[in-house]
C-alpha positions as CSV (number, residue, x, y, z in Angstrom):
1,X,197.0,-38.1,-11.3
2,X,198.8,-41.5,-10.5
3,X,199.9,-44.4,-12.7
4,X,196.5,-46.0,-13.8
5,X,196.4,-49.6,-12.1
6,X,196.5,-52.2,-14.9
7,X,194.9,-55.9,-14.1
8,X,197.2,-58.8,-14.9
9,X,195.4,-61.9,-15.7
10,X,197.6,-65.0,-13.9
11,X,197.6,-68.7,-13.8
12,X,196.8,-71.1,-10.6
13,X,200.0,-73.3,-10.5
14,X,202.2,-75.1,-8.5
15,X,205.5,-72.6,-6.9
16,X,208.0,-73.1,-5.2
17,X,210.3,-71.0,-3.0
18,X,212.4,-71.5,0.1
19,X,211.5,-74.7,1.6
20,X,207.8,-74.1,0.2
21,X,205.8,-75.7,-3.1
22,X,202.8,-74.4,-3.1
23,X,199.8,-73.5,-5.6
24,X,200.2,-70.3,-6.1
25,X,199.4,-67.2,-8.7
26,X,201.6,-66.7,-10.9
27,X,202.8,-64.9,-14.5
28,X,206.1,-64.5,-16.0
29,X,207.2,-61.3,-14.6
30,X,207.7,-59.5,-18.2
31,X,204.1,-58.8,-18.1
32,X,204.3,-57.2,-15.3
33,X,207.6,-55.0,-16.5
34,X,206.5,-54.3,-19.6
35,X,203.1,-52.4,-17.8
36,X,205.7,-50.6,-15.3
37,X,207.9,-49.5,-18.5
38,X,204.6,-47.8,-20.0
39,X,203.7,-46.4,-16.9
40,X,201.1,-48.3,-15.3
41,X,200.7,-50.0,-12.0
42,X,200.5,-52.9,-12.4
43,X,198.8,-55.6,-10.5
44,X,198.0,-59.2,-10.9
45,X,194.6,-61.3,-11.0
46,X,194.1,-64.7,-10.2
47,X,191.5,-66.8,-11.6
48,X,189.0,-66.4,-8.2
49,X,185.6,-67.2,-9.0
50,X,183.9,-65.3,-11.9
51,X,181.5,-63.2,-9.0
52,X,184.6,-60.9,-8.8
53,X,184.6,-59.9,-12.4
54,X,182.5,-57.2,-12.1
55,X,184.2,-55.9,-8.9
56,X,187.5,-55.9,-11.1
57,X,186.2,-54.4,-14.2
58,X,184.2,-51.1,-12.3
59,X,187.7,-50.9,-10.3
60,X,190.6,-50.9,-12.5
61,X,191.9,-48.5,-15.3
62,X,192.7,-51.6,-17.5
63,X,193.1,-55.4,-18.5
64,X,195.9,-57.8,-20.1
65,X,194.2,-61.1,-20.9
66,X,197.4,-62.8,-20.9
67,X,198.6,-66.0,-23.1
68,X,198.7,-69.1,-21.4
69,X,197.1,-72.9,-21.9
70,X,194.5,-73.4,-24.4
71,X,190.8,-72.8,-23.9
72,X,188.4,-75.5,-23.0
73,X,186.7,-76.2,-27.0
74,X,184.1,-77.3,-24.4
75,X,183.3,-73.1,-24.5
76,X,183.0,-73.1,-28.4
77,X,180.7,-76.4,-28.9
78,X,184.0,-78.8,-30.1
79,X,185.4,-81.4,-28.5
80,X,189.0,-81.5,-27.3
81,X,191.5,-82.6,-29.8
82,X,194.9,-84.2,-29.0
83,X,197.1,-81.8,-30.0
84,X,195.0,-79.5,-27.7
85,X,196.2,-78.4,-23.7
86,X,194.0,-80.0,-21.2
87,X,191.9,-77.1,-19.9
88,X,192.3,-75.5,-16.5
89,X,188.3,-74.7,-15.9
90,X,188.8,-71.9,-12.9
91,X,190.7,-69.2,-15.2
92,X,188.6,-70.1,-18.6
93,X,185.4,-69.7,-16.7
94,X,187.3,-66.4,-14.3
95,X,188.2,-64.9,-17.5
96,X,185.3,-65.3,-19.8
97,X,183.5,-63.5,-17.3
98,X,185.9,-60.8,-16.7
99,X,186.3,-60.1,-20.2
100,X,181.9,-59.6,-20.8
101,X,182.2,-57.6,-18.0
102,X,185.1,-55.5,-19.2
103,X,183.0,-55.3,-22.2
104,X,180.1,-54.2,-20.4
105,X,182.1,-51.3,-18.7
106,X,183.9,-50.2,-21.9
107,X,187.0,-51.3,-19.1
108,X,190.3,-50.4,-21.8
109,X,192.1,-53.8,-22.6
110,X,195.2,-55.9,-24.2
111,X,194.5,-59.6,-25.1
112,X,197.4,-61.4,-25.8
113,X,197.4,-64.9,-27.3
114,X,195.2,-66.6,-25.5
115,X,193.9,-63.3,-24.0
116,X,192.9,-62.7,-27.5
117,X,191.2,-65.9,-28.0
118,X,189.2,-65.4,-24.9
119,X,187.8,-62.0,-26.3
120,X,186.9,-63.7,-30.1
121,X,184.6,-67.0,-28.0
122,X,183.1,-64.7,-25.5
123,X,182.0,-62.8,-28.9
124,X,180.7,-65.8,-30.1
125,X,183.5,-67.4,-32.0
126,X,184.9,-71.0,-32.6
127,X,188.9,-71.8,-32.4
128,X,191.0,-73.7,-35.0
129,X,192.4,-76.0,-31.9
130,X,195.5,-76.7,-34.6
131,X,197.3,-75.3,-36.9
132,X,200.3,-77.6,-38.6
133,X,203.5,-75.8,-38.3
134,X,202.5,-72.9,-37.1
135,X,204.3,-73.6,-33.7
136,X,207.7,-74.9,-35.0
137,X,208.9,-74.6,-31.5
138,X,206.3,-74.6,-28.3
139,X,208.8,-73.8,-25.7
140,X,210.0,-70.6,-27.6
141,X,208.5,-67.3,-28.7
142,X,209.9,-67.0,-32.2
143,X,210.0,-63.7,-34.5
144,X,206.3,-64.0,-36.1
145,X,205.0,-61.6,-38.9
146,X,201.8,-60.0,-39.5
147,X,200.2,-57.8,-41.5
148,X,197.5,-55.2,-40.1
149,X,195.0,-53.5,-42.1
150,X,196.3,-49.6,-42.1
151,X,192.8,-47.9,-41.3
152,X,192.9,-49.6,-37.9
153,X,193.6,-48.2,-34.3
154,X,196.2,-51.2,-34.5
155,X,197.3,-49.9,-38.3
156,X,198.0,-46.6,-37.4
157,X,199.7,-47.3,-34.1
158,X,201.8,-49.9,-35.7
159,X,202.2,-49.5,-39.6
160,X,201.3,-52.5,-42.4
161,X,203.6,-54.7,-40.8
162,X,204.8,-56.0,-37.3
163,X,207.2,-58.3,-36.8
164,X,207.4,-59.5,-33.4
165,X,208.0,-63.0,-30.7
166,X,204.8,-65.2,-31.3
167,X,204.3,-68.8,-29.8
168,X,200.6,-70.1,-30.5
169,X,199.3,-73.4,-32.3
170,X,195.7,-72.1,-32.8
171,X,193.5,-69.6,-33.9
172,X,189.9,-68.0,-34.8
173,X,188.1,-69.5,-37.6
174,X,186.2,-66.2,-37.2
175,X,186.6,-63.2,-35.2
176,X,182.9,-63.1,-33.0
177,X,180.1,-60.4,-33.2
178,X,181.4,-56.5,-33.1
179,X,185.0,-58.3,-33.6
180,X,187.1,-57.0,-37.1
181,X,190.2,-58.8,-38.0
182,X,192.8,-55.9,-37.6
183,X,195.8,-58.0,-39.2
184,X,196.6,-61.8,-40.8
185,X,199.3,-64.1,-41.2
186,X,200.8,-62.9,-44.6
187,X,201.9,-66.6,-45.2
188,X,198.5,-68.0,-44.4
189,X,196.3,-65.8,-44.2
190,X,195.4,-66.9,-40.2
191,X,193.7,-63.9,-38.3
192,X,196.7,-62.3,-35.9
193,X,194.8,-59.6,-34.5
194,X,191.6,-58.3,-33.6
195,X,189.9,-55.3,-32.7
196,X,186.6,-54.6,-30.9
197,X,183.9,-52.4,-32.4
198,X,182.8,-49.3,-30.5
199,X,184.9,-50.0,-27.6
200,X,187.3,-47.6,-25.7
201,X,190.7,-49.9,-26.3
202,X,189.9,-53.3,-27.0
203,X,192.9,-55.1,-29.2
204,X,193.5,-58.6,-29.4
205,X,197.0,-59.9,-30.8
206,X,198.8,-63.2,-31.0
207,X,202.1,-61.5,-30.7
208,X,203.9,-60.9,-27.4
209,X,204.7,-57.5,-27.1
210,X,205.4,-57.7,-23.3
211,X,208.5,-60.1,-24.8
212,X,209.8,-57.7,-27.5
213,X,211.6,-54.1,-27.5
214,X,208.4,-51.8,-28.8
215,X,205.9,-50.2,-26.2
216,X,203.8,-48.5,-28.5
217,X,201.4,-51.2,-27.9
218,X,201.1,-51.7,-24.1
219,X,201.8,-47.9,-23.6
220,X,198.5,-47.2,-26.1
221,X,196.9,-49.2,-23.5
222,X,198.2,-47.3,-20.7
223,X,197.4,-44.1,-22.5
224,X,193.5,-45.2,-23.1
225,X,193.8,-46.6,-19.8
226,X,195.0,-43.1,-17.9
227,X,192.0,-40.9,-19.6
228,X,189.8,-43.6,-18.8
229,X,190.4,-43.4,-15.0
230,X,190.6,-39.6,-15.4
231,X,187.0,-39.7,-16.7
232,X,186.2,-41.8,-14.3
233,X,187.9,-39.4,-11.5
234,X,185.9,-36.3,-13.3
235,X,182.7,-37.9,-13.2
236,X,182.6,-39.4,-9.4
237,X,183.7,-35.7,-8.4
238,X,181.1,-34.1,-9.9
239,X,178.8,-36.5,-8.5
240,X,179.7,-35.6,-5.2
241,X,179.7,-32.1,-5.9
242,X,175.9,-32.6,-6.7
243,X,175.1,-35.0,-3.6
244,X,176.9,-32.2,-1.7
245,X,174.3,-29.9,-3.6
246,X,171.3,-31.9,-2.8
247,X,172.1,-32.3,0.8
248,X,172.4,-28.4,1.1
249,X,169.4,-28.2,-0.8
250,X,167.3,-30.4,1.8
251,X,168.6,-28.6,4.6
252,X,168.1,-25.1,3.6
253,X,164.5,-26.5,2.6
254,X,163.8,-27.5,6.3
255,X,164.9,-24.6,8.1
256,X,162.3,-22.7,6.7
């Protein structure tokens, strides 16, 4: 079996190549390289109309919900503060639909930064829109510490403490229905990591594993995606075999 195909959400924005300046689907290449190094086959998912979300969830082995601008506070019934980014409604609508489809279809996923917020808001949580002093430099990833619950999937994978690159100024006030808090900032008790309970692999983190030298989290996603894809392939093969046997039985019945 080949590499599992991992969808990576991205942004629509102006981009320049050659003499052209056009709207384009863009993503930091670090996400693509991290998935490829972990053994996955990365593919970018542009923010298309939400009707396509179910098709993506049904056809991909795993998903990475990437970082980016803040979610529209209207999604959790708040007005926008001055410190909150202007929303990108196309991406918000698409990723909320994609997250709900991934949850329904039990697709392994990793939510990074904004991606963690998409998970929590999709499960009914509201965000704290601004954490003063939590992001010293909005243009840099800086080392960020989180204390992890060692009894959780994330804690078993990474241990009790992680220091990794991060850049966020928002956080969930509560994690949302069915979402467990698995990591907090030791200095301020801010939620830094969550897991979707009962899901094959559903983890959200505030730090950016694609920017670090630690491959374990991305490798765990790709491993879960490969196992999910293998089970799906087996189920499809059994379904095909069952249909063949039914067709033979019908053909035999017609000859008698």
